[in-house]
Structure formats: C-alpha cells, structure tokens
C-alpha positions as CSV (number, residue, x, y, z in Angstrom):
1,M,-31.9,5.0,-39.4
2,F,-30.6,7.6,-37.0
3,G,-27.9,4.8,-36.0
4,F,-25.6,5.9,-38.9
5,F,-25.2,8.8,-37.7
6,K,-24.0,8.4,-34.0
7,S,-20.5,9.3,-32.9
8,K,-17.9,6.8,-33.8
9,K,-16.1,8.1,-30.5
10,A,-14.6,5.2,-28.5
11,P,-16.8,4.4,-25.1
12,E,-15.5,5.8,-22.0
13,R,-13.1,3.1,-20.2
14,Q,-14.9,1.0,-17.5
15,L,-13.3,0.3,-14.1
16,N,-14.7,-2.5,-12.7
17,H,-12.5,-3.6,-9.8
18,P,-9.5,-1.3,-7.9
19,S,-6.8,-3.2,-9.2
20,E,-7.7,-2.1,-12.9
21,L,-6.6,1.9,-11.6
22,V,-4.6,3.8,-13.7
23,V,-2.4,7.2,-12.9
24,G,-5.2,9.7,-13.2
25,D,-8.1,7.6,-12.0
26,M,-10.1,8.3,-9.1
27,L,-11.8,6.0,-5.9
28,T,-14.3,6.9,-3.1
29,L,-14.1,4.9,0.2
30,I,-16.5,4.3,2.5
31,D,-17.7,6.6,5.0
32,S,-16.5,4.7,8.0
33,F,-15.1,5.3,11.4
34,A,-12.9,2.7,10.6
35,Y,-10.4,5.8,8.7
36,P,-9.0,8.5,9.7
37,S,-11.1,11.5,8.9
38,W,-9.1,12.4,5.9
39,L,-9.7,9.2,4.2
40,K,-13.9,8.5,5.1
41,G,-15.3,8.8,2.4
42,Q,-13.4,10.3,0.5
43,T,-12.2,10.8,-2.8
44,L,-8.3,9.7,-3.6
45,K,-6.9,10.6,-7.2
46,V,-3.9,7.9,-7.9
47,T,-0.4,9.8,-8.9
48,D,1.6,6.3,-10.0
49,V,1.6,3.4,-9.9
50,Q,4.9,1.1,-8.7
51,T,6.3,-2.6,-8.9
52,Y,7.3,-4.4,-6.3
53,Q,9.2,-7.6,-8.3
54,Y,9.6,-10.7,-6.2
55,Q,11.0,-14.2,-7.2
56,H,8.1,-15.8,-8.2
57,S,5.7,-12.6,-8.5
58,A,4.9,-8.9,-8.3
59,E,3.1,-6.8,-6.6
60,Y,1.5,-3.3,-7.6
61,E,1.7,-0.6,-5.4
62,F,-1.4,2.7,-6.3
63,V,-0.1,6.2,-4.6
64,L,-2.8,7.8,-4.0
65,E,-3.5,11.6,-3.2
66,S,-6.4,13.2,-0.9
67,E,-8.1,16.4,-1.8
68,S,-6.0,18.1,1.1
69,G,-2.9,16.6,-0.2
70,K,-1.7,14.2,1.9
71,V,-0.8,10.5,0.7
72,V,-1.4,7.2,1.3
73,F,-0.4,4.2,-0.3
74,L,-2.9,1.1,-1.9
75,Q,-2.3,-2.9,-2.6
76,V,-4.7,-4.8,-3.3
77,E,-4.3,-8.8,-2.2
78,R,-5.6,-11.8,-2.2
79,E,-5.4,-14.2,0.0
80,D,-7.4,-17.4,0.6
81,G,-10.7,-16.1,-1.6
82,E,-10.4,-12.7,0.3
83,E,-10.0,-9.6,-1.0
84,F,-8.0,-6.7,0.8
85,A,-7.7,-3.2,0.5
86,N,-4.0,-2.6,2.5
87,F,-3.7,1.0,3.0
88,S,0.0,2.4,3.9
89,V,1.2,5.7,5.2
90,K,5.0,6.5,5.9
91,I,6.1,7.5,9.3
92,Q,9.7,9.2,10.1
93,R,12.0,8.3,12.7
94,D,10.6,10.7,15.4
95,D,7.4,8.9,15.2
96,V,8.9,5.1,15.6
97,D,10.9,6.6,18.6
98,T,6.9,7.8,19.9
99,I,5.5,4.8,19.6
100,F,7.8,1.5,19.6
101,T,10.8,3.5,21.3
102,L,14.0,3.0,18.8
103,D,15.5,0.4,21.3
104,E,12.5,-1.4,20.9
105,F,12.7,-0.9,17.5
106,A,15.9,-1.6,17.0
107,R,15.6,-5.1,18.2
108,I,13.5,-6.2,15.2
109,F,16.7,-6.4,13.2
110,D,19.6,-7.6,16.2
111,E,17.6,-10.6,16.9
112,E,17.9,-13.4,15.5
113,H,14.8,-15.1,15.5
114,L,11.4,-13.9,14.5
115,S,10.5,-10.4,16.7
116,A,7.4,-9.1,18.5
117,I,6.8,-5.6,19.5
118,Q,4.2,-3.3,21.4
119,A,2.9,0.4,20.7
120,I,3.3,2.1,23.8
121,T,1.5,5.7,22.3
122,K,-0.8,5.6,20.0
123,P,-0.3,9.0,18.2
124,E,-3.9,10.2,17.2
125,Q,-2.9,11.2,13.5
126,Y,-1.5,7.5,13.2
127,S,-4.5,5.8,15.9
128,H,-6.3,3.9,12.7
129,F,-3.2,2.9,10.9
130,L,-1.9,0.9,15.0
131,A,-2.3,-1.9,16.6
132,T,-1.0,-2.8,19.9
133,N,0.8,-6.3,19.8
134,Y,2.9,-6.9,16.5
135,K,4.5,-10.2,15.3
136,Q,7.3,-11.2,13.2
137,S,4.7,-13.1,10.1
138,E,8.2,-14.3,8.4
139,A,12.0,-13.9,7.8
140,P,13.3,-11.0,5.9
141,Y,12.9,-11.0,2.3
142,V,14.7,-9.0,-0.7
143,C,12.4,-7.6,-3.8
144,Y,12.7,-5.6,-6.9
145,Y,11.2,-2.4,-6.9
146,H,10.6,-0.3,-10.3
147,E,9.3,2.9,-10.1
148,K,7.1,1.7,-13.5
149,D,4.1,-0.4,-13.5
150,Y,4.7,-3.3,-15.1
151,R,1.1,-4.9,-15.4
152,K,1.0,-4.9,-19.4
153,S,4.3,-5.4,-19.9
154,T,6.9,-8.0,-19.5
155,L,8.7,-7.9,-15.9
156,P,12.4,-7.9,-16.3
157,R,14.3,-11.1,-15.3
158,Y,14.4,-11.3,-11.4
159,Q,17.9,-9.7,-10.1
160,D,18.2,-7.4,-13.2
161,E,19.7,-4.2,-12.7
162,S,16.9,-1.9,-14.2
163,G,14.9,-2.8,-10.4
164,E,16.4,-1.5,-7.0
165,P,16.9,-4.1,-4.2
166,C,15.1,-3.6,-1.2
167,E,14.8,-5.9,2.2
168,I,11.7,-6.0,3.7
169,I,10.5,-7.3,7.1
170,S,6.9,-7.5,8.1
171,L,5.0,-7.4,11.4
172,L,1.2,-8.2,11.6
173,S,-0.6,-7.5,14.3
174,D,-3.0,-10.6,16.3
175,D,-6.1,-9.7,14.4
176,E,-4.3,-9.0,10.9
177,N,-5.7,-6.1,10.8
178,H,-2.7,-4.0,11.1
179,S,0.7,-4.3,9.8
180,I,4.5,-2.7,10.1
181,N,6.2,-2.7,6.8
182,I,10.2,-2.3,7.0
183,E,12.1,-1.7,3.8
184,I,15.7,-1.3,4.0
185,W,17.5,-0.1,0.9
186,E,21.3,-0.4,-0.3
187,G,23.3,2.1,1.2
188,G,20.7,1.5,5.1
189,E,18.6,3.7,4.5
190,T,15.5,2.3,6.1
191,E,11.6,3.5,5.5
192,V,8.7,2.4,7.8
193,S,5.0,1.6,6.9
194,L,1.8,1.5,8.9
195,T,-0.6,-0.5,7.4
196,L,-4.0,-0.5,8.1
197,S,-6.0,-3.9,5.9
198,R,-9.9,-3.3,4.9
199,P,-12.0,-5.5,3.4
200,V,-11.5,-4.2,-0.8
201,S,-15.2,-3.7,-0.3
202,D,-14.6,-0.4,1.5
203,I,-13.8,1.5,-2.0
204,V,-17.5,1.9,-3.0
205,D,-17.0,4.3,-6.5
206,L,-14.1,3.7,-9.1
207,F,-13.7,6.9,-11.7
208,P,-11.7,6.7,-15.0
209,G,-9.2,10.1,-15.5
210,S,-10.4,12.4,-17.5
211,G,-7.8,11.3,-19.6
212,A,-9.1,7.8,-20.1
C-alpha cells in the first residue's frame, strides 16, 4: 500500500558504456602504471563532446579534465570486435622538436610515400604517450570538425559549410598501442597529438553528472 506514496521523480540516468558520456559526467581510470600519475586511478570530468565527421561515418571526442586541471582527449574505438579507449594529449612545436626534431617531422609532409619517424627522446611528461618507432598508417584524409555533439541529431551533409575542414595524417607505432595524429587546418595551422591506446575496460567507473 505504501507504493502509492512513492516519489514520481525520474530514476537517475544510468551509464553503461563510456560512449554514453555527456558533458558533466565523470569516469574513473584503473590504477595502472600504464598511465602517468595525473591519470593513474584518477577521476576525470567531461567538459565537452566534439564531432569529427568523415564521408561515411563520424567519431566523437570527449574532452576530459583532471582534478589538477590537466586536459586529455578520449575517443572510443571499435575494431575487429574489440574496444579501445584512445587517450590523447596535444603537444607544442617545441615538444615536436625535442621528441623528433622539426627537420625529421617535416618529412612527413614532404614525402610522396607513407612516412616513418623515430622518437629520439621521450620527455617524462609524455613518456606514457610515446613509442619509439612510428609508421604512417594510411594516406592523409579529410574530415569535418564540429564543435558539437551529434550523437542524438542528424549530421550535416558531408562537406557542409557548418563544419571546419581538417586534413589528418596518422602514424602508428609497431605495437599499435601508440599513435601520432596531425591535424592541418585551413590557413596552415597544425596541431599534433600523441595517443595512448588502452582496453576500454581500463575505465572502471562511470558517474552521471549532477544535472543528469
């Protein structure tokens, strides 16, 4: 009989998979030496969700912030029945010079064939995100970047003016656990990211945001 007086408040939203995260949600990573100390066993908050649109598909990137204010980017990848959590950090021109040298890195843009490159140093702050040898995994390709989460709405037409065009060059490590992603924007601005690929099971907890 007391069931009649139960609150009609909607049940709290459940998160069953990292791909369901929205702004305000949080996740906790496994306490593993595979990660730097600022990620190892830490809880991160989703501050934004962005869309990379390709001709026949789209990928969604979660912008995560640590308690210390550091930012890491997450994409959830499905390949051959397996799922991976790809964590990326952006590096600056001086970092590129330190890790690869600018002259060596420039060959990626100049050579007609797929390139290879070697990290000559591994600065401590990026050591978990770096392998030694990389090979370009495919020819450069174009996508359209949207500063919006399109998972619950219809994507614009490919090449629609609402997206910002971006050429992408990817290089993959020999063990395929690390990659370098180069984004070349209109006007020549270039962004370089180092990516660490881990099993999606490394994300051990998911928490709906307070506003969910």
